[in-house]
Every structure is written in C-alpha cells, then in structure tokens.
C-alpha positions in Angstrom: 0.0 0.0 0.0 1.1 3.5 -0.5 1.7 6.0 2.2 -0.9 8.3 0.7 -3.6 5.6 1.0 -2.6 4.7 4.5 -2.9 8.4 5.5 -6.3 8.6 3.7 -7.5 5.5 5.5 -6.2 6.7 8.9 -7.8 10.1 8.5 -11.2 9.1 7.2 -12.1 5.5 8.0 -14.0 6.4 11.2 -15.9 9.1 9.4 -16.9 6.8 6.5 -17.9 4.1 9.0 -20.1 6.6 10.9 -21.6 7.7 7.6 -22.4 4.1 6.7 -23.7 3.1 10.1 -26.2 5.9 10.1 -27.5 4.7 6.8 -27.7 0.9 7.2 -29.7 -1.4 9.4 -26.9 -3.9 10.1 -23.3 -3.1 11.2 -22.1 -5.8 8.8 -23.5 -3.8 5.9 -21.8 -0.7 7.1 -18.5 -2.5 7.3 -19.0 -3.7 3.7 -19.6 -0.1 2.6 -16.4 1.0 4.3 -14.4 -1.8 2.8 -15.7 -1.2 -0.7 -15.3 2.6 -0.4 -11.6 2.1 0.4 -11.1 -0.5 -2.3 -12.4 2.1 -4.8 -10.1 4.7 -3.2 -7.1 2.4 -3.5 -7.8 1.6 -7.1 -8.5 5.2 -8.0 -6.0 6.8 -5.7 -4.9 9.3 -8.4 -8.6 10.5 -8.6 -8.9 11.1 -4.9 -8.7 14.9 -4.4 -6.3 16.4 -1.9 -7.5 17.4 1.6 -9.9 18.8 2.6 -12.0 17.5 -0.4 -11.0 13.8 0.2 -13.7 13.2 2.8 -16.5 14.4 0.6 -15.1 12.3 -2.3 -15.1 9.2 0.0 -18.7 10.0 1.2 -19.7 10.2 -2.5 -18.2 6.7 -3.1 -19.8 5.4 0.1 -23.2 6.8 -1.1 -22.9 5.0 -4.4 -21.9 1.8 -2.6 -24.9 2.1 -0.4 -27.2 2.5 -3.4 -25.6 -0.5 -5.1 -26.1 -2.5 -1.9 -29.8 -1.5 -1.6 -30.4 -2.4 -5.3 -28.8 -5.8 -4.8 -30.9 -6.4 -1.7 -34.0 -5.3 -3.5 -33.2 -7.6 -6.5 -32.6 -10.6 -4.1 -35.9 -9.9 -2.3 -37.9 -9.7 -5.5 -36.2 -12.9 -6.8 -37.0 -14.6 -3.5 -40.6 -13.5 -3.6 -40.9 -14.7 -7.2 -39.4 -18.1 -6.4 -41.7 -18.5 -3.4 -44.7 -17.7 -5.5 -43.6 -20.1 -8.3 -43.0 -22.9 -5.8 -46.3 -22.4 -4.1 -48.0 -22.6 -7.5 -46.2 -25.8 -8.5 -45.9 -27.7 -5.3 -48.9 -29.7 -4.0 -50.5 -28.9 -0.7 -48.6 -30.9 2.0 -51.9 -31.8 3.7 -53.0 -33.5 0.4 -49.8 -35.5 0.5 -50.5 -36.6 4.1 -54.0 -37.8 3.3 -52.9 -39.5 0.1 -50.1 -41.3 2.0 -52.5 -42.5 4.6 -54.9 -43.8 1.9 -52.0 -45.5 0.1 -50.7 -47.1 3.3 -54.1 -48.5 4.1 -54.5 -49.9 0.6 -51.1 -51.4 0.6 -51.6 -52.9 4.0 -54.7 -54.7 2.5 -52.4 -56.5 0.0 -50.2 -59.5 0.4 -46.5 -58.9 1.1 -45.5 -60.0 -2.5 -48.2 -57.8 -4.1 -47.1 -54.9 -1.9 -43.5 -55.3 -2.8 -44.0 -55.4 -6.6 -46.3 -52.3 -6.4 -43.8 -50.4 -4.3 -41.0 -51.2 -6.7 -43.1 -50.0 -9.7 -44.7 -47.0 -8.1 -42.2 -45.7 -5.6 -39.0 -46.8 -7.2 -40.2 -46.2 -10.7 -38.9 -49.6 -11.9 -40.0 -51.3 -15.1 -41.1 -55.0 -15.0 -37.7 -56.2 -16.3 -36.0 -54.2 -13.5 -38.5 -55.6 -10.9 -37.6 -59.0 -12.2 -34.0 -58.4 -11.6 -34.6 -57.1 -8.0 -36.9 -60.1 -7.2 -34.7 -62.6 -9.0 -37.7 -63.8 -11.2 -38.3 -63.7 -14.9 -39.6 -60.5 -16.6 -42.8 -62.4 -17.5 -43.4 -63.4 -13.9 -42.7 -59.8 -12.8 -45.3 -58.5 -15.3 -47.8 -61.1 -14.1 -47.3 -60.2 -10.4 -47.5 -56.5 -11.2 -50.8 -57.0 -13.1 -52.2 -59.2 -10.3 -51.1 -56.7 -7.6 -52.7 -53.8 -9.5 -56.0 -55.7 -9.8 -55.9 -56.5 -6.1 -55.2 -52.9 -5.3 -58.2 -51.8 -7.5 -60.4 -54.2 -5.5 -59.4 -52.5 -2.2 -61.2 -49.4 -3.5 -59.2 -47.3 -1.1 -57.1 -45.7 -3.8 -59.9 -44.9 -6.3 -58.5 -41.4 -6.8 -54.8 -42.5 -7.1 -53.7 -43.4 -10.7 -51.3 -46.3 -11.0 -48.5 -45.8 -13.5 -50.3 -47.2 -16.6 -53.9 -46.4 -15.8 -56.1 -43.3 -15.9 -57.5 -41.8 -12.7 -61.0 -43.0 -11.8 
C-alpha cells in the first residue's frame, strides 16, 4: 500500500464508518460499505482529491456503494418472492400428501407382502417390469404377471380410487 492511501484511511475510516452506520440497518452492511469505499479509493488513488475534499469524495463513493447495496438487496428480495410464488404454484399442498399417503398405506396394507413389494418397486422406485424381475430374481414375464395381479388386487381394495397407477387413468 502507498503511504498516501494509509494516511487517507487513517484520517477518514472512522468518518466513513459513521456515515455508513447511520444509513444501514446492520453493522455488517456498514463494514462492507467502508471496505468497498476504500477498495475504490485504492484503485483510483490518483482520482482522490487532496484534503480537505478527500472526505467528501469518500462520502460520494460510500453513497454510491450504499445505493448498489440496496439495489442488490431489492433484487434478491424480488427474486426470493418470485421463487416462493412459483414454488407455491407448482408444489402440492402438503396436507393433500399426508391424506394421500395414509390412503396409500391402508390400501397397501390390505395386499399380500409380495403384491405390496411389486407395487412399491413399480410406483415408488419407478422400476419397469424387467427391473423388478432383476430385483426379485424372477423372470420378466413373472414380474409383469405379479404386477398385473397386484394392480388388480389394489383396485379391489377401493381405497385408492383417486390415485392413478403408473399405466392407468384416474377414476
């Protein structure tokens, strides 16, 4: 660092900090303003006027830094609100998920263990019959047959009338 910058910092850092503290809600934001103000001063040291105008020049830099800080905060706030709105519009109501999960659990509990297992592999894990066959160590034809029987048994429980299975339309 140059001796001129060190003198500038020593003479005006407290004043710039006070300026920033009076204009921010958080001390951390004020510290950021001071740091950025003096980074600009160091980079543009040849543009910093001599005393007594140096303090006013630093305040002007701090003022622009505060404005940038506010604009950034406002952009982040707007983005956050937009994301929250978009998420609320696309995500299902958690209460619906709880009710649906309870209905699904009751329906699955009404099935045999092998029927339940094949349906869980298809519905929850998203496996195809050939993949189910691999997991259960059976043939693909046997997996398709078990899956078909399990779906038929599930339909007969009538507990999941509103829940579509992978390859059927909702009732």
